[in-house]
N, C-alpha and C positions, 0 to 999 in steps of 0.2 A: 422298191417294195413290191412284193407279190400282190397282184390285183385281187381284191375281194368284191364279190357281187352277190346279188340274189336274182332269181329268175324274174323277168318282167312280165308285162301283160301277155296273156295267152301262153305262159310258161316259156317264153323266148329268152334266150341269152342276150343281154344288151350288147349293142354293137361295140361299145368300148371294151367290154370283156373279151369279145372275140379278137379284137385288135391286140389286147394285152396277151392273150394266149399265143398269137402269132409271134409277138416280140419276145416273150419270156419263156414260152414252152410250158407254162403252168398258170392256173387260176384256181381260186377257191370260190365255190358257190355255197354260201351259208344257208342253213335251214332247208337243205334240199329234201331230206327225208324226215318225216315226222318221228317223234320219239317212240311212239307205239310200234312203228314198223321196225325201228332199230332194236327195240326190246324183243320183238318177236323173232328177229333173225338171231339175236344172241341166244335166246332160249333154244332155238332149233340147232344152233351150232353145238351147244352143250349136249343135246340129245344125240347128235351125230358122233361126238367124242365118245360117249358111252357105248355107242354101237360099233364104232370102227377102231378105236384106240386099243382095245384088248387084243386085236388081231394084227397090230401094226409091227410087231417084232422089234420094237425099240429103235426104229429108224430115227436118227437125230438130224434135224435140219440146221445147217450153219452156212453163212455166206463166206466165212473165213476158212472153212474146211470142206472141200468138195467131195469127200468120200461117199456121201449119200448119192451122188450122181452115178455111181457104179452099182447101185442097189436096185435089184429087180422090182422091189416094192415101189421105189420112187418112179421108175419108168412106167410101171403099170398105172400109176396115179394120173397119168396124162389124160386118161379117159375114164377114170374112176374117182371115188372119194377116198383119199388116204389121210391118215393122221401121222403127223411128224412131231417128235418130242423136242423139248428144250434140252440142251446139253446139261444145264444145271439141275435137271430133274432127277438125276441119278447120283448115287454115291459111288465111292471108289470100286465097289464090288458089282456095280451095274444094277443095283436095286433102286426102285423108285423111292424117293425121300419126300415126296409131296403127294397129295391126293391126285387121282387120275385127271380130274377136270382142271387141275392147276399145273399139269405136267406137259400139256400139248403146246407146241409152238404154233402150228397151223394145221388147217385142213385144206386139201387141194387134190385135184386141180380141175375137176369137172362138176363142181357143185351146181353151177348155173344150168346145166342140162339134165342132171340126174336127180335133183331134189326139188319137189314142187314149191317149197317155201323160198328157196334160193332162186329158183327160176322166176317166180313172181317178183322178187326184189330186184332182179337183174335186168328186167325188161319193162318197156312201157314207152309211151309217146314222149314223155318229158326227157328221158335219156336219149331217145332218137333225136329230139330237137337240139340237145347239147352236142351230140355227135355231128349233126349237120352244121352247126354254128362253128365248130372248130375244124371243119374241113375233112372229116372222116367219111368217105364215100362208101356206100354199100357195106356197112359194118358187119363183121362176123366176130362173135364172142368165142375166143379160143382158150381162155384160161380164167379160172377164178380161185381165189384163196381167202380163207377166213383166218386172220392173224390175231393171236391172243395177247401177245406181249405180256406174258405172265408177271404178276407182282413178284419182285425180288430176284427173279431168275430170267426175265425176258431178255433174249439175246440181242446183241448189237447186229445191225445190218449195215455192212460196209457200203461205201459209195459205189453206185453201179448205175447202169442204164438198162431199162427193161427191153429195149430192142436187141440187146445182146442175146437174149434168150428166145425172142420171137421175131426173128429178122424177116423182113419182106423186101422185095425189090419192085418199085421204090419203097423206102421205109414208110410205114403207115401206122405203127403201133400207137395206140392211145390208152393210157391208164385211167381208170375211174376208181378212186380211193374214197371209200365211205367211212366216216368216223362213227362207229357204232357206240363208242363211249367218248367222252372228252379226251382230247390228246393235247399234252403240253410238255414242256421241257422235263418236268419231273418224271413222267412215265413213258418217255421215249417217242415223242412226236416226230413227224417227218422233218427233214431238213433238205433244202434243194439249192442248186446253183442255177438260179434263174438266168435265162438267156444263153446258157452254155450248151444247150441242145444243138445249137448251130455249128458247134466245133466238130461234129461227127462222132462215130462210135470208136471206143477204145479196143473192144474185143468182141468176138462172137462165141457163143456156146453152141457147138455143132458136133457132128459125128465125123470121125476120121475114117480112113480107108478100111479099118477093121470094125467099123460100126460103134466104136467107143465114144462116149460123150466127153467133151472137155472144152476148156476155154482156149480160143485161138486169138493171139494178139494181132491187132490191125497194125499196118505199117504205112505211114508213120502214125503213131498213136497220139491223139490230141492231149494237150495238157490242160488240166482244170485249175481254175483259180479258187482255191479253198477259202480265201479271204472273203469271197462273195456269198458264202453260205447264209441262207435265211431259214430260220426255224418257222414251221407252219403249225402254230398252235390254233386248234379249232375246237368248237363245241360239238357235242353229239348231233348228228344229222347233217353235218357239212359234207360236201363232196369236193375233193381235190381232183382236178382234171389235169393230166400232164402228158407231154409228148414222150414217146418211147425213148428218145435220145437224151432226155433230161437227166443229168446226174443227180441222184438223191440218195439219202441214207436215213438211218435212225439209230439213236444211241440205245444202250442197254437200259432196261428198266429195273432199277434197284429200289423203287418206291413200293409202298404197300397197296397201290392201286393198279389194276390192270389197264390195258389200252387196246380194247378190241377194235378191229378194223376189218373191212371187207374190200377186196380189190378185184376188179374185172380188167381184163386186157382184151382189146378188140383190134382187129386189123381190117384193112380194106379188102373186100372180096374181089376187087379189080387188080390187086397187086399180086405178084408172083410170090408164093409161099414155098421156099426151098425144102427139099426132102431131108436136108441136113438138120432142120429144126427138130428139137426133141419131142415136141407135141405134134402128133399126127393123128388124123382120123382115117381109119381104114374103110374105104368105100365098100358098102354092103355089110359091114360088121358093126360099125359104130354110128350113132346118130350124126347126121351132117351138122356142121356149124350153122347157127342161125344168128340173126341180128337182134335188134332191140324190140322190134315189133313183128 
C-alpha cells in the first residue's frame, strides 16, 4: 500500500514517510494545502484560461498522439503559459462543442515563474522541507502544469515516467502533484506502480540530430508489472510526491465532476541537465530556474 502521512512537528516529513518514499517512489501527504488556497488557485487557473485559450490555436494535448510535440505553440510554452485543449472538446468540423472553460486539458509550462498566484503556491519552506526529506538536493523548478481533467471529456493519460521528459544525469526529477479537487476512481485519479521506479527508464523524450522532438526507446527497456497498479484516491489539498522514474497513469474522466490538479516538477541543480531536453532556459533571455525558497 502506498504510504500516507501528514507533516509532523515543525512541518517535517516523518522518518517513516521518507523511508517509504525511498522504497516505493511515491508517498501521499494528506491535508498539505488548505482548501482556501486550492480554491484560489482554481479561480486563477480559470482566469488564465480566459486570457490564453482564445489565442491557443486549438492545440490538443494527448499522451497517445504526439503530434502536439511538433507544434511551435507547444515548444514555446516551455517558458510561457500555454493552453492545451481536450481532444473531445471539438466536433468533427473542429468547432468547440463545450464552453471554453470546459474545453482546456491543461495550462503549462511556466506558471510557477510567470504568474504571481502560481508562484506563491509553488514555493515555501514546507515544500523545501519535503524536498529535503526525499533527497532532492538544490532543487530547481523546471515545469508546472494545471490539469483540468474535464467532466465527460477528460482524456486518459497513458502509463509513463516523468523523467522521460525531464532527464538529468544522475536522474533527479521529483514530481509534486497537488489535488486541487477531490480525486477518485470516478473522475480519473492517479494510478501508480509503487516500487517500479527502480527498474529504470523505458524511453527518453529528446531532440534528434535535426532538432526534432520525439520519444527514443531505451535498450533494454524495463518491463512493468501492471498487476501492481494502485489507485491514489485523495481529498482536496493532498500532495502526492513521486520519483521521476515512477510509472503512473490516469484514466479518462467520463463523470460529471472535474478533477483539477496542479503538478510541479523539480530537478537537482547539482545534476547535469542535457541540451536534448525539450524545456530549456535561455541564459540572458528567460528567468533562471529557482528553488522552493
